[in-house]
N, C-alpha and C positions, 0 to 999 in steps of 0.2 A: 520629709513631716518630722516632727520630733515629738516627743511623751515625756511628761514628769509629773512627780505627784507632789504635792502640798502636805508638806507634812508640819511646819509649825502651827498653834495657834494665831487666832486673829484676837487681836487688840483694838476693844471696844473704846469710843471714845470718854468714858470716863475711866476706863484703865482696867478693867476687867478682860478678862480674858473667856474667850467661846472657840469651839469646834463646829459652829453653826452657820455656816454663811447665810439661810435665808432668813436668820434674827439681827441681820446688822443695818445698821443707820448712818447716817452724814457725819464723816469723822472717824468713821473703824476703817481700821489700815489691817491687811494681810501682807504679810512677806513670806519669803522663800528664795532660798540657796540651796540647790541641789542639782544631782545628775542629769543630766540630757541624752535620753535614747532616743536612734535615730533608725530607721527601718531601710534592711536588705531584704533580698529573694531569701535571706536565712534566717529574719526576721529582725528584733531589735536589738540594739547591741549599744554600751554607755558610749559616747563620742560628745562630749562636752560637759559644759556645766551652764547654767544662769542663776543669776541675783534677779529680783522684780519686790516690787511691791506695788501693791494697789488701796486706796483710798476710796471709801463709796463717797459721792459726792450730789446724791438726791437722796429722796425717799421712793425713788422708781425701781430702784436696784442699778445703779449706774454705779460704775467706778474708775476711775482714773487711774489706771497702771502705767507704770514705767522699768523700765531694765538693763538689763548685759546680757549675752551672751560672751561664753567666752571657750576659745578653742573649738569650736562649731565644726563638724566636719571634718577634724585633722587640720584645720587653719588657723592661723598665730594671731591674736589680735583680738578685742570686744569690737562684739556689735551690740548697737542702740536701739530701742524701741519706746515707742509712747503710743497711748491712745484710750478708747475708751472699750471695756469691757460692760457688758449686757447681762446681770445675772436672771434676769427674766425670760429672755432666750437663751441663757449659756452658750452666750457666743462672746468673741472678742474682737476687732478688727482695728490691729495696729502697722504705724508705722515705721519702717527701719528709718531713723534717725541718724547715721554714717556709725561710725567704728575707726579702730586704731589699725596699724597691723597689715594685715590682709584685707582687712573689711573699710579703709579708709575711704571717705567717699563711697560708700555703700548706700544705695537707696533701696527700695521694695516695701514688701508691706509683712504682716504676720496676722494670719487668720487663726482664731481658734474656738476649738468644742468645747465644751466642761463638763467631765462626767464628774456631778454634785453628790452622787452615792458613796464615789469613792478619790477623792479632792483629786482627780486629775487631769492633765492639761492634754491636748492634743493638738498639735501647731502644725500650720502648712507657712513656712520661710519661704519666702518669694523674691530675691535679691534681681536687682532689675542690671547693676552696676557688672565691671568685667570682674568678680569676686572670684580667686583662687578656691577651687575643689580639689584638696589634697587628700581627702581619704571617703571610704563608701563610694568609687565611681568605677566605673568601667571607663576605659575607652580603647580602639584600635589605631595604633600606629603600623608603620611603614619606614625602611630603612635599609639602605644598600652597602654591598659588603665590596669595597672597591680595593683592598688592602688583595697582596698576594697571598697565596697560603704557604707556607714554610715547612718543608718537609725537613722529616728526621733529620737527614745528611747534610742538612744545610740549602739544599734545592728551591727556588723560588716558582712557582706554576699559580695558573689561574683555576683548574679544572678537579673540582671536589671530587670528580669521579674516580680522581686515581692517587685517591691519598690510602694511606695503614698507620697501622701504631705508632704513637707519639708524634705524626705528622701535627701542626699547630695553623690555627688561622683565625690572629688579631683583626680588629675591626676597629675602626673610631668614624662615627658617622653624626649627622643631623637627621634627627629624628623628625618624620611626617606625619601629621595629620591623614585618616584613611581618603580621602580624595586626592593627597601626593600634592597642596596647592601650599601648606600652609607650615612651616618649622615652629615645632612643638615640644623642644628639646633635644639632648644630645645622648649617643650611648657611647662608651667603651667598652669589649670585651673581648673574650680571649673562646675559641673553643680547639678542645684537643683530641685525637682521635685515641679510642682507647681499646678498641679490638678491632678483628677483621672484618667484622659487621659493617663498617660504616656507621658506628657508634660515636660520638662525641660529648665530651664532659665539656660543656659550656658554663663560664660566669662571667660578669659584668656589671654595671654600674650604669643606670643612668641619670643625667642633669638636668634642673632648672625641666620637669615633665611635667605640660601640662602649664605653666608657669607658675610651678610651684618652687622654694627652696630647698635646695640640700639635696643630697644624691639618694637613688632608691637601688637597692643592691637585692643580685639576684643568680638563682645558681638550679643545673640539672643539667638533662638527657636531653639532646638533639638526636634521630633517626633521620640519617641517608637515605637508607634506604625506603624510607615513607615521607622524606622531606617533613617532618612533624618534629616539635620541641613544645616539651614541658618543663617547666623553670619554677622554683619554690622563691617567694621573695622572703630577703632574709632580713629586710630591717632597712636602717639607711640613716641620713643625719636631716637636721631640720625638721623642714615639714613632713620628711617621709621618718621621722625617728618613731623606732620602734612598730613598724606598718608591716602587716602579714597582707597574703595574697598570693596570686600563683600570674603568670603569665603562657601561654600556648602558643604557639607559629608554626607559622606553614611558611616552607621556603619555594621562592621559583628559583629554580636551577640554571635557567635560562637567562635568566634578566639579574641573576644575581640578588634577590631582591627578598625581608625578611618581612612577612605580613605577622605582627603579635598583638594579643586581644591580652590588656592587662587590668586586671582585675587586682586594688587596694583597699585592704579594710586598714 
C-alpha cells in the first residue's frame, strides 16, 4: 500500500486553474509528480516516486488516468499503469501495463481510494509477475557452515565449542528459503571470537538476495552461549544501496545451520 498527496492545481479545458476537483468538466487535466510513502510496522516512509496525469472524460466525473512509478519499494525501473478514476465514488481501478528494469513485463492492478478533503491518494498495488521486492520486506533464510574453523595457531577444527579469542570461522554458502528447498542468494561471511565467553564479531555480504541485484552488507555480534546473533545492515550496492535494517539469527550447533530473519528498509 502506498500514499501520496496531489499538490499541483487542476488545469481546466479553458486554461484556468482550480484546486477544486468537484467543479471539473470534460477536458480538465490534473497532473502530479511526487514522492510515494509506503507502510510497514513502523508506519509510513518514503520509498519511490510517481508521475501521473488524469483527464476528465465525461460529465459523470469520470477521469482517465495514467502514470509511472519509479524506484518503488527499492526496485530499479519504471512501473506504468492506466485506467479510470470515478470521482463520484472517490475510487480508481487501474491496470499495471508493464515497465522497465525490475518491472519489465509486470502485470497487476492498482486500486485507489481518494481523500478529497486533503487530496491524498491511498493505493493498493498488486503485481502478478515475478517482480523483485528489494526494500520494505522481511524474509527468513537458511544456510549451512561447511568450512572449518581456523584457530589462532592455524589449526583447523569443526567443533565450535572448542574455540577461543582470535579463532576465525569463514563461510561461503548458498542461501535457501525457509523450506530449504529453493536457493534465494549467496552469502560470504567471517566470524572471529573476541572474548572468553564465546562471543563472536561477525560480518559479511549477501549477493543476489531474493532475486535483487547487488550486495547487502551486515555486521554484528553472535553469542555462542545462547546460539543467537544480532546484526545490523550497513548498506550495499545496486538494489541494496543505502539499505538499512537488521538480521536476527538462531544457530543449530549440531547441523551447523544458520536460520536468519532479515528485515530490510
